[in-house]
mmCIF file of the C-alpha atoms, coordinates in Angstrom:
data_MODEL
# 
_entry.id   MODEL 
# 
loop_
_atom_site.group_PDB 
_atom_site.id 
_atom_site.type_symbol 
_atom_site.label_atom_id 
_atom_site.label_alt_id 
_atom_site.label_comp_id 
_atom_site.label_asym_id 
_atom_site.label_entity_id 
_atom_site.label_seq_id 
_atom_site.pdbx_PDB_ins_code 
_atom_site.Cartn_x 
_atom_site.Cartn_y 
_atom_site.Cartn_z 
_atom_site.occupancy 
_atom_site.B_iso_or_equiv 
_atom_site.pdbx_formal_charge 
_atom_site.auth_seq_id 
_atom_site.auth_comp_id 
_atom_site.auth_asym_id 
_atom_site.auth_atom_id 
_atom_site.pdbx_PDB_model_num 
ATOM 1   C CA . MET A 1 1   ? -0.064  0.105  0.002   1.00 0.00 ? 1   MET A CA 1 
ATOM 2   C CA . ASN A 1 2   ? 1.493   3.427  -0.776  1.00 0.00 ? 2   ASN A CA 1 
ATOM 3   C CA . ALA A 1 3   ? 2.439   5.414  2.314   1.00 0.00 ? 3   ALA A CA 1 
ATOM 4   C CA . SER A 1 4   ? 0.532   8.688  0.930   1.00 0.00 ? 4   SER A CA 1 
ATOM 5   C CA . LEU A 1 5   ? -2.618  7.029  0.489   1.00 0.00 ? 5   LEU A CA 1 
ATOM 6   C CA . ILE A 1 6   ? -2.776  5.720  4.338   1.00 0.00 ? 6   ILE A CA 1 
ATOM 7   C CA . ASP A 1 7   ? -6.045  7.289  5.643   1.00 0.00 ? 7   ASP A CA 1 
ATOM 8   C CA . ARG A 1 8   ? -6.533  8.364  9.591   1.00 0.00 ? 8   ARG A CA 1 
ATOM 9   C CA . ARG A 1 9   ? -7.650  5.148  10.647  1.00 0.00 ? 9   ARG A CA 1 
ATOM 10  C CA . GLU A 1 10  ? -5.101  2.958  9.108   1.00 0.00 ? 10  GLU A CA 1 
ATOM 11  C CA . ALA A 1 11  ? -2.313  5.129  10.688  1.00 0.00 ? 11  ALA A CA 1 
ATOM 12  C CA . LEU A 1 12  ? -3.783  4.439  13.827  1.00 0.00 ? 12  LEU A CA 1 
ATOM 13  C CA . ARG A 1 13  ? -4.017  0.991  13.446  1.00 0.00 ? 13  ARG A CA 1 
ATOM 14  C CA . ARG A 1 14  ? -0.584  0.385  12.080  1.00 0.00 ? 14  ARG A CA 1 
ATOM 15  C CA . ALA A 1 15  ? 0.715   2.804  15.142  1.00 0.00 ? 15  ALA A CA 1 
ATOM 16  C CA . THR A 1 16  ? -1.294  0.408  17.300  1.00 0.00 ? 16  THR A CA 1 
ATOM 17  C CA . LEU A 1 17  ? 0.108   -2.795 16.370  1.00 0.00 ? 17  LEU A CA 1 
ATOM 18  C CA . LEU A 1 18  ? 4.053   -1.318 16.547  1.00 0.00 ? 18  LEU A CA 1 
ATOM 19  C CA . MET A 1 19  ? 3.476   -0.488 19.960  1.00 0.00 ? 19  MET A CA 1 
ATOM 20  C CA . GLY A 1 20  ? 2.240   -3.992 20.953  1.00 0.00 ? 20  GLY A CA 1 
ATOM 21  C CA . GLY A 1 21  ? -1.415  -2.746 20.857  1.00 0.00 ? 21  GLY A CA 1 
ATOM 22  C CA . THR A 1 22  ? -1.350  -0.742 23.830  1.00 0.00 ? 22  THR A CA 1 
ATOM 23  C CA . LEU A 1 23  ? -3.003  2.767  22.794  1.00 0.00 ? 23  LEU A CA 1 
ATOM 24  C CA . SER A 1 24  ? -5.253  4.091  25.462  1.00 0.00 ? 24  SER A CA 1 
ATOM 25  C CA . ALA A 1 25  ? -8.440  5.627  24.322  1.00 0.00 ? 25  ALA A CA 1 
ATOM 26  C CA . PRO A 1 26  ? -7.249  9.094  25.443  1.00 0.00 ? 26  PRO A CA 1 
ATOM 27  C CA . THR A 1 27  ? -4.425  8.856  23.047  1.00 0.00 ? 27  THR A CA 1 
ATOM 28  C CA . ILE A 1 28  ? -6.275  7.545  20.265  1.00 0.00 ? 28  ILE A CA 1 
ATOM 29  C CA . ILE A 1 29  ? -8.871  10.524 20.754  1.00 0.00 ? 29  ILE A CA 1 
ATOM 30  C CA . ALA A 1 30  ? -5.770  13.023 20.869  1.00 0.00 ? 30  ALA A CA 1 
ATOM 31  C CA . ILE A 1 31  ? -4.526  11.834 17.509  1.00 0.00 ? 31  ILE A CA 1 
ATOM 32  C CA . LEU A 1 32  ? -7.769  11.795 15.873  1.00 0.00 ? 32  LEU A CA 1 
ATOM 33  C CA . ASN A 1 33  ? -8.632  15.284 17.229  1.00 0.00 ? 33  ASN A CA 1 
ATOM 34  C CA . GLY A 1 34  ? -5.108  16.366 16.021  1.00 0.00 ? 34  GLY A CA 1 
ATOM 35  C CA . CYS A 1 35  ? -5.448  15.207 12.502  1.00 0.00 ? 35  CYS A CA 1 
ATOM 36  C CA . THR A 1 36  ? -8.301  17.894 12.033  1.00 0.00 ? 36  THR A CA 1 
ATOM 37  C CA . ALA A 1 37  ? -7.231  21.056 10.434  1.00 0.00 ? 37  ALA A CA 1 
ATOM 38  C CA . LYS A 1 38  ? -7.174  24.232 12.696  1.00 0.00 ? 38  LYS A CA 1 
ATOM 39  C CA . PRO A 1 39  ? -9.432  27.260 11.261  1.00 0.00 ? 39  PRO A CA 1 
ATOM 40  C CA . THR A 1 40  ? -7.426  30.191 10.424  1.00 0.00 ? 40  THR A CA 1 
ATOM 41  C CA . LEU A 1 41  ? -8.452  33.758 9.390   1.00 0.00 ? 41  LEU A CA 1 
ATOM 42  C CA . ASP A 1 42  ? -7.421  35.356 6.129   1.00 0.00 ? 42  ASP A CA 1 
ATOM 43  C CA . TRP A 1 43  ? -8.244  39.219 7.491   1.00 0.00 ? 43  TRP A CA 1 
ATOM 44  C CA . LYS A 1 44  ? -7.218  40.632 10.607  1.00 0.00 ? 44  LYS A CA 1 
ATOM 45  C CA . PRO A 1 45  ? -9.740  41.461 13.128  1.00 0.00 ? 45  PRO A CA 1 
ATOM 46  C CA . VAL A 1 46  ? -10.030 44.934 14.823  1.00 0.00 ? 46  VAL A CA 1 
ATOM 47  C CA . LEU A 1 47  ? -12.540 45.016 16.991  1.00 0.00 ? 47  LEU A CA 1 
ATOM 48  C CA . PHE A 1 48  ? -13.151 41.012 17.491  1.00 0.00 ? 48  PHE A CA 1 
ATOM 49  C CA . SER A 1 49  ? -10.835 38.709 19.206  1.00 0.00 ? 49  SER A CA 1 
ATOM 50  C CA . GLU A 1 50  ? -9.548  35.835 17.071  1.00 0.00 ? 50  GLU A CA 1 
ATOM 51  C CA . ASP A 1 51  ? -11.885 33.489 18.950  1.00 0.00 ? 51  ASP A CA 1 
ATOM 52  C CA . GLN A 1 52  ? -14.891 35.687 17.855  1.00 0.00 ? 52  GLN A CA 1 
ATOM 53  C CA . ALA A 1 53  ? -13.645 36.458 14.280  1.00 0.00 ? 53  ALA A CA 1 
ATOM 54  C CA . LEU A 1 54  ? -13.391 32.440 13.780  1.00 0.00 ? 54  LEU A CA 1 
ATOM 55  C CA . ALA A 1 55  ? -16.977 31.847 15.456  1.00 0.00 ? 55  ALA A CA 1 
ATOM 56  C CA . VAL A 1 56  ? -18.071 34.899 13.023  1.00 0.00 ? 56  VAL A CA 1 
ATOM 57  C CA . SER A 1 57  ? -16.459 33.113 9.770   1.00 0.00 ? 57  SER A CA 1 
ATOM 58  C CA . SER A 1 58  ? -17.710 29.828 10.458  1.00 0.00 ? 58  SER A CA 1 
ATOM 59  C CA . VAL A 1 59  ? -21.454 30.775 11.194  1.00 0.00 ? 59  VAL A CA 1 
ATOM 60  C CA . ALA A 1 60  ? -21.196 33.090 7.727   1.00 0.00 ? 60  ALA A CA 1 
ATOM 61  C CA . ASP A 1 61  ? -19.846 30.450 5.629   1.00 0.00 ? 61  ASP A CA 1 
ATOM 62  C CA . ILE A 1 62  ? -22.533 27.717 7.275   1.00 0.00 ? 62  ILE A CA 1 
ATOM 63  C CA . ILE A 1 63  ? -25.102 30.194 6.119   1.00 0.00 ? 63  ILE A CA 1 
ATOM 64  C CA . ILE A 1 64  ? -23.819 30.859 2.736   1.00 0.00 ? 64  ILE A CA 1 
ATOM 65  C CA . PRO A 1 65  ? -21.370 28.191 1.773   1.00 0.00 ? 65  PRO A CA 1 
ATOM 66  C CA . ALA A 1 66  ? -19.114 28.045 -1.256  1.00 0.00 ? 66  ALA A CA 1 
ATOM 67  C CA . THR A 1 67  ? -21.153 26.258 -4.261  1.00 0.00 ? 67  THR A CA 1 
ATOM 68  C CA . ASP A 1 68  ? -20.984 27.021 -7.885  1.00 0.00 ? 68  ASP A CA 1 
ATOM 69  C CA . THR A 1 69  ? -20.522 30.502 -6.794  1.00 0.00 ? 69  THR A CA 1 
ATOM 70  C CA . PRO A 1 70  ? -18.178 31.705 -4.055  1.00 0.00 ? 70  PRO A CA 1 
ATOM 71  C CA . GLY A 1 71  ? -19.372 31.857 -0.536  1.00 0.00 ? 71  GLY A CA 1 
ATOM 72  C CA . ALA A 1 72  ? -19.270 34.338 2.495   1.00 0.00 ? 72  ALA A CA 1 
ATOM 73  C CA . LEU A 1 73  ? -15.813 33.440 3.035   1.00 0.00 ? 73  LEU A CA 1 
ATOM 74  C CA . ALA A 1 74  ? -14.629 34.014 -0.376  1.00 0.00 ? 74  ALA A CA 1 
ATOM 75  C CA . THR A 1 75  ? -16.249 37.377 -0.710  1.00 0.00 ? 75  THR A CA 1 
ATOM 76  C CA . GLY A 1 76  ? -14.984 38.705 2.373   1.00 0.00 ? 76  GLY A CA 1 
ATOM 77  C CA . VAL A 1 77  ? -17.920 38.708 4.484   1.00 0.00 ? 77  VAL A CA 1 
ATOM 78  C CA . PRO A 1 78  ? -16.529 38.106 8.051   1.00 0.00 ? 78  PRO A CA 1 
ATOM 79  C CA . SER A 1 79  ? -14.543 41.178 7.582   1.00 0.00 ? 79  SER A CA 1 
ATOM 80  C CA . PHE A 1 80  ? -17.720 42.985 6.594   1.00 0.00 ? 80  PHE A CA 1 
ATOM 81  C CA . ILE A 1 81  ? -19.567 42.234 9.358   1.00 0.00 ? 81  ILE A CA 1 
ATOM 82  C CA . GLU A 1 82  ? -16.862 42.976 11.759  1.00 0.00 ? 82  GLU A CA 1 
ATOM 83  C CA . GLN A 1 83  ? -16.740 46.612 9.860   1.00 0.00 ? 83  GLN A CA 1 
ATOM 84  C CA . VAL A 1 84  ? -20.467 47.323 10.313  1.00 0.00 ? 84  VAL A CA 1 
ATOM 85  C CA . VAL A 1 85  ? -20.648 46.520 14.040  1.00 0.00 ? 85  VAL A CA 1 
ATOM 86  C CA . LYS A 1 86  ? -17.486 48.539 14.281  1.00 0.00 ? 86  LYS A CA 1 
ATOM 87  C CA . ASP A 1 87  ? -18.207 51.482 12.495  1.00 0.00 ? 87  ASP A CA 1 
ATOM 88  C CA . CYS A 1 88  ? -22.172 51.551 12.363  1.00 0.00 ? 88  CYS A CA 1 
ATOM 89  C CA . TYR A 1 89  ? -23.170 50.318 15.364  1.00 0.00 ? 89  TYR A CA 1 
ATOM 90  C CA . THR A 1 90  ? -23.708 52.389 18.784  1.00 0.00 ? 90  THR A CA 1 
ATOM 91  C CA . PRO A 1 91  ? -21.578 51.265 21.452  1.00 0.00 ? 91  PRO A CA 1 
ATOM 92  C CA . GLU A 1 92  ? -24.657 49.705 22.953  1.00 0.00 ? 92  GLU A CA 1 
ATOM 93  C CA . ASN A 1 93  ? -25.638 47.711 20.310  1.00 0.00 ? 93  ASN A CA 1 
ATOM 94  C CA . GLN A 1 94  ? -21.741 47.023 19.643  1.00 0.00 ? 94  GLN A CA 1 
ATOM 95  C CA . GLN A 1 95  ? -21.707 45.695 23.418  1.00 0.00 ? 95  GLN A CA 1 
ATOM 96  C CA . ARG A 1 96  ? -25.082 43.441 22.548  1.00 0.00 ? 96  ARG A CA 1 
ATOM 97  C CA . PHE A 1 97  ? -23.648 41.782 19.422  1.00 0.00 ? 97  PHE A CA 1 
ATOM 98  C CA . LEU A 1 98  ? -19.947 41.121 21.200  1.00 0.00 ? 98  LEU A CA 1 
ATOM 99  C CA . SER A 1 99  ? -21.769 39.588 24.388  1.00 0.00 ? 99  SER A CA 1 
ATOM 100 C CA . GLU A 1 100 ? -24.118 37.690 22.182  1.00 0.00 ? 100 GLU A CA 1 
ATOM 101 C CA . LEU A 1 101 ? -21.397 36.435 20.036  1.00 0.00 ? 101 LEU A CA 1 
ATOM 102 C CA . ASN A 1 102 ? -19.643 35.242 23.235  1.00 0.00 ? 102 ASN A CA 1 
ATOM 103 C CA . ALA A 1 103 ? -22.849 33.391 24.544  1.00 0.00 ? 103 ALA A CA 1 
ATOM 104 C CA . PHE A 1 104 ? -22.879 31.617 21.341  1.00 0.00 ? 104 PHE A CA 1 
ATOM 105 C CA . ILE A 1 105 ? -19.154 30.485 21.274  1.00 0.00 ? 105 ILE A CA 1 
ATOM 106 C CA . GLU A 1 106 ? -19.759 28.949 24.910  1.00 0.00 ? 106 GLU A CA 1 
ATOM 107 C CA . GLY A 1 107 ? -23.384 27.592 24.167  1.00 0.00 ? 107 GLY A CA 1 
ATOM 108 C CA . SER A 1 108 ? -22.154 24.812 22.528  1.00 0.00 ? 108 SER A CA 1 
ATOM 109 C CA . SER A 1 109 ? -20.734 23.695 25.404  1.00 0.00 ? 109 SER A CA 1 
ATOM 110 C CA . GLY A 1 110 ? -23.888 22.798 27.153  1.00 0.00 ? 110 GLY A CA 1 
ATOM 111 C CA . GLN A 1 111 ? -24.534 20.051 23.775  1.00 0.00 ? 111 GLN A CA 1 
ATOM 112 C CA . PHE A 1 112 ? -21.173 19.167 23.027  1.00 0.00 ? 112 PHE A CA 1 
ATOM 113 C CA . GLY A 1 113 ? -18.994 19.797 25.980  1.00 0.00 ? 113 GLY A CA 1 
ATOM 114 C CA . LYS A 1 114 ? -16.207 22.259 24.323  1.00 0.00 ? 114 LYS A CA 1 
ATOM 115 C CA . PRO A 1 115 ? -16.614 25.760 22.543  1.00 0.00 ? 115 PRO A CA 1 
ATOM 116 C CA . PHE A 1 116 ? -17.988 26.408 19.153  1.00 0.00 ? 116 PHE A CA 1 
ATOM 117 C CA . ASN A 1 117 ? -14.230 27.102 17.608  1.00 0.00 ? 117 ASN A CA 1 
ATOM 118 C CA . ARG A 1 118 ? -13.138 23.377 18.667  1.00 0.00 ? 118 ARG A CA 1 
ATOM 119 C CA . LEU A 1 119 ? -16.229 21.914 17.529  1.00 0.00 ? 119 LEU A CA 1 
ATOM 120 C CA . SER A 1 120 ? -16.052 19.671 14.217  1.00 0.00 ? 120 SER A CA 1 
ATOM 121 C CA . ALA A 1 121 ? -17.653 20.936 10.956  1.00 0.00 ? 121 ALA A CA 1 
ATOM 122 C CA . GLU A 1 122 ? -20.879 18.892 11.313  1.00 0.00 ? 122 GLU A CA 1 
ATOM 123 C CA . GLN A 1 123 ? -21.291 19.948 14.951  1.00 0.00 ? 123 GLN A CA 1 
ATOM 124 C CA . LYS A 1 124 ? -21.135 23.537 13.931  1.00 0.00 ? 124 LYS A CA 1 
ATOM 125 C CA . ILE A 1 125 ? -23.521 22.930 11.609  1.00 0.00 ? 125 ILE A CA 1 
ATOM 126 C CA . GLU A 1 126 ? -25.660 21.193 13.959  1.00 0.00 ? 126 GLU A CA 1 
ATOM 127 C CA . TYR A 1 127 ? -25.441 23.347 16.545  1.00 0.00 ? 127 TYR A CA 1 
ATOM 128 C CA . VAL A 1 128 ? -25.791 27.059 14.227  1.00 0.00 ? 128 VAL A CA 1 
ATOM 129 C CA . THR A 1 129 ? -28.981 24.779 12.987  1.00 0.00 ? 129 THR A CA 1 
ATOM 130 C CA . ARG A 1 130 ? -30.785 24.426 16.406  1.00 0.00 ? 130 ARG A CA 1 
ATOM 131 C CA . ILE A 1 131 ? -29.985 27.458 17.496  1.00 0.00 ? 131 ILE A CA 1 
ATOM 132 C CA . HIS A 1 132 ? -31.054 29.297 14.469  1.00 0.00 ? 132 HIS A CA 1 
ATOM 133 C CA . ASN A 1 133 ? -34.393 27.194 14.662  1.00 0.00 ? 133 ASN A CA 1 
ATOM 134 C CA . GLU A 1 134 ? -35.096 28.103 18.038  1.00 0.00 ? 134 GLU A CA 1 
ATOM 135 C CA . ALA A 1 135 ? -33.964 31.873 17.311  1.00 0.00 ? 135 ALA A CA 1 
ATOM 136 C CA . VAL A 1 136 ? -36.208 32.318 14.318  1.00 0.00 ? 136 VAL A CA 1 
ATOM 137 C CA . GLY A 1 137 ? -39.737 30.306 16.482  1.00 0.00 ? 137 GLY A CA 1 
ATOM 138 C CA . ILE A 1 138 ? -38.911 32.877 19.399  1.00 0.00 ? 138 ILE A CA 1 
ATOM 139 C CA . GLU A 1 139 ? -38.945 36.066 16.604  1.00 0.00 ? 139 GLU A CA 1 
ATOM 140 C CA . LYS A 1 140 ? -42.000 34.792 15.266  1.00 0.00 ? 140 LYS A CA 1 
ATOM 141 C CA . SER A 1 141 ? -44.041 35.033 18.616  1.00 0.00 ? 141 SER A CA 1 
ATOM 142 C CA . ARG A 1 142 ? -41.755 38.624 19.344  1.00 0.00 ? 142 ARG A CA 1 
ATOM 143 C CA . PRO A 1 143 ? -42.099 38.661 22.993  1.00 0.00 ? 143 PRO A CA 1 
ATOM 144 C CA . GLU A 1 144 ? -42.332 42.037 24.816  1.00 0.00 ? 144 GLU A CA 1 
ATOM 145 C CA . ASN A 1 145 ? -38.318 43.616 24.934  1.00 0.00 ? 145 ASN A CA 1 
ATOM 146 C CA . TYR A 1 146 ? -37.291 40.813 22.276  1.00 0.00 ? 146 TYR A CA 1 
ATOM 147 C CA . LYS A 1 147 ? -33.780 41.565 21.205  1.00 0.00 ? 147 LYS A CA 1 
ATOM 148 C CA . ARG A 1 148 ? -32.513 39.462 18.081  1.00 0.00 ? 148 ARG A CA 1 
ATOM 149 C CA . PRO A 1 149 ? -29.841 36.888 18.831  1.00 0.00 ? 149 PRO A CA 1 
ATOM 150 C CA . PHE A 1 150 ? -26.630 36.726 17.666  1.00 0.00 ? 150 PHE A CA 1 
ATOM 151 C CA . VAL A 1 151 ? -27.197 33.888 15.105  1.00 0.00 ? 151 VAL A CA 1 
ATOM 152 C CA . LEU A 1 152 ? -30.382 36.145 13.459  1.00 0.00 ? 152 LEU A CA 1 
ATOM 153 C CA . MET A 1 153 ? -27.871 39.383 13.684  1.00 0.00 ? 153 MET A CA 1 
ATOM 154 C CA . CYS A 1 154 ? -24.991 37.447 11.621  1.00 0.00 ? 154 CYS A CA 1 
ATOM 155 C CA . LYS A 1 155 ? -27.604 36.023 9.498   1.00 0.00 ? 155 LYS A CA 1 
ATOM 156 C CA . GLU A 1 156 ? -28.682 39.180 8.329   1.00 0.00 ? 156 GLU A CA 1 
ATOM 157 C CA . LEU A 1 157 ? -25.178 40.672 8.325   1.00 0.00 ? 157 LEU A CA 1 
ATOM 158 C CA . THR A 1 158 ? -23.737 37.998 6.466   1.00 0.00 ? 158 THR A CA 1 
ATOM 159 C CA . LEU A 1 159 ? -26.948 38.372 3.482   1.00 0.00 ? 159 LEU A CA 1 
ATOM 160 C CA . SER A 1 160 ? -26.155 41.743 3.371   1.00 0.00 ? 160 SER A CA 1 
ATOM 161 C CA . GLY A 1 161 ? -22.433 41.609 3.007   1.00 0.00 ? 161 GLY A CA 1 
ATOM 162 C CA . PHE A 1 162 ? -22.704 38.834 0.359   1.00 0.00 ? 162 PHE A CA 1 
ATOM 163 C CA . LEU A 1 163 ? -25.483 40.460 -1.647  1.00 0.00 ? 163 LEU A CA 1 
ATOM 164 C CA . THR A 1 164 ? -23.461 43.600 -1.813  1.00 0.00 ? 164 THR A CA 1 
ATOM 165 C CA . SER A 1 165 ? -20.252 42.264 -2.863  1.00 0.00 ? 165 SER A CA 1 
ATOM 166 C CA . GLN A 1 166 ? -19.356 41.823 -6.784  1.00 0.00 ? 166 GLN A CA 1 
ATOM 167 C CA . VAL A 1 167 ? -20.075 38.329 -6.999  1.00 0.00 ? 167 VAL A CA 1 
ATOM 168 C CA . GLY A 1 168 ? -23.412 38.674 -5.248  1.00 0.00 ? 168 GLY A CA 1 
ATOM 169 C CA . ALA A 1 169 ? -24.742 41.400 -7.207  1.00 0.00 ? 169 ALA A CA 1 
ATOM 170 C CA . GLU A 1 170 ? -23.428 39.803 -10.587 1.00 0.00 ? 170 GLU A CA 1 
ATOM 171 C CA . GLN A 1 171 ? -23.687 36.156 -10.298 1.00 0.00 ? 171 GLN A CA 1 
ATOM 172 C CA . VAL A 1 172 ? -26.446 35.810 -7.843  1.00 0.00 ? 172 VAL A CA 1 
ATOM 173 C CA . LEU A 1 173 ? -28.452 38.413 -8.399  1.00 0.00 ? 173 LEU A CA 1 
ATOM 174 C CA . GLN A 1 174 ? -29.077 40.243 -11.601 1.00 0.00 ? 174 GLN A CA 1 
ATOM 175 C CA . TYR A 1 175 ? -27.056 43.333 -12.477 1.00 0.00 ? 175 TYR A CA 1 
ATOM 176 C CA . GLN A 1 176 ? -27.325 46.095 -14.717 1.00 0.00 ? 176 GLN A CA 1 
ATOM 177 C CA . ALA A 1 177 ? -25.132 49.185 -14.319 1.00 0.00 ? 177 ALA A CA 1 
ATOM 178 C CA . VAL A 1 178 ? -27.668 52.601 -13.855 1.00 0.00 ? 178 VAL A CA 1 
ATOM 179 C CA . PRO A 1 179 ? -28.949 53.726 -15.602 1.00 0.00 ? 179 PRO A CA 1 
ATOM 180 C CA . GLY A 1 180 ? -30.255 51.204 -17.596 1.00 0.00 ? 180 GLY A CA 1 
ATOM 181 C CA . SER A 1 181 ? -33.224 51.015 -19.893 1.00 0.00 ? 181 SER A CA 1 
ATOM 182 C CA . PHE A 1 182 ? -36.393 50.988 -18.514 1.00 0.00 ? 182 PHE A CA 1 
ATOM 183 C CA . GLU A 1 183 ? -38.781 47.989 -19.746 1.00 0.00 ? 183 GLU A CA 1 
ATOM 184 C CA . GLY A 1 184 ? -42.512 49.038 -17.923 1.00 0.00 ? 184 GLY A CA 1 
ATOM 185 C CA . CYS A 1 185 ? -44.902 45.628 -17.505 1.00 0.00 ? 185 CYS A CA 1 
ATOM 186 C CA . ILE A 1 186 ? -42.690 42.799 -17.899 1.00 0.00 ? 186 ILE A CA 1 
ATOM 187 C CA . THR A 1 187 ? -42.895 39.675 -15.954 1.00 0.00 ? 187 THR A CA 1 
ATOM 188 C CA . LEU A 1 188 ? -40.208 38.340 -13.698 1.00 0.00 ? 188 LEU A CA 1 
ATOM 189 C CA . ASP A 1 189 ? -39.073 35.642 -16.434 1.00 0.00 ? 189 ASP A CA 1 
ATOM 190 C CA . GLN A 1 190 ? -39.251 38.298 -19.425 1.00 0.00 ? 190 GLN A CA 1 
ATOM 191 C CA . ALA A 1 191 ? -36.357 40.076 -17.069 1.00 0.00 ? 191 ALA A CA 1 
ATOM 192 C CA . GLY A 1 192 ? -34.759 37.215 -16.563 1.00 0.00 ? 192 GLY A CA 1 
ATOM 193 C CA . GLY A 1 193 ? -36.147 35.366 -13.787 1.00 0.00 ? 193 GLY A CA 1 
ATOM 194 C CA . LYS A 1 194 ? -33.865 36.630 -10.803 1.00 0.00 ? 194 LYS A CA 1 
ATOM 195 C CA . ALA A 1 195 ? -34.606 39.792 -7.987  1.00 0.00 ? 195 ALA A CA 1 
ATOM 196 C CA . TRP A 1 196 ? -32.473 42.521 -9.268  1.00 0.00 ? 196 TRP A CA 1 
ATOM 197 C CA . ALA A 1 197 ? -29.387 43.943 -7.239  1.00 0.00 ? 197 ALA A CA 1 
ATOM 198 C CA . SER A 1 198 ? -29.872 47.391 -8.719  1.00 0.00 ? 198 SER A CA 1 
# 
């Protein structure tokens, strides 16, 4: 068998055989966890801590993953989110966003036993989906003194950042430089079948 084609399980099996079959469960878990790629940032956060920036990046990527078009990460949505929170939010709303973000990061410990940034990709998707669905359920009833939770604030900012990016405007929405021609009384299908970016 070619050494470059060995997967983690095969490498673990061979290591166990070399050591006489005496790898403890914690060692096996450490080896398997050590094989996952550590998330990195491709932008330098100013307002967010590194943990906060990684969490925002992961959530944005879950909301708009790369498909046949680039996703939220490739279009710079996480840095857009930070810039909006830093430059456009009032100090009170900035603080609320950051405290909601911190609560979101630590909230996964109850379900998975570790903070959000240490979860596997599948666990992150499961956690974000659960938190999102709970938040949507609460938002529908609009209780008194309701304030949007982090996941819904992040979703709104992710969509705004993506749809106002060049990729979002030109590849996802229809785009025509303004001023363009005016055509009244046409159906959406005649207009190209997509909503307009401008």
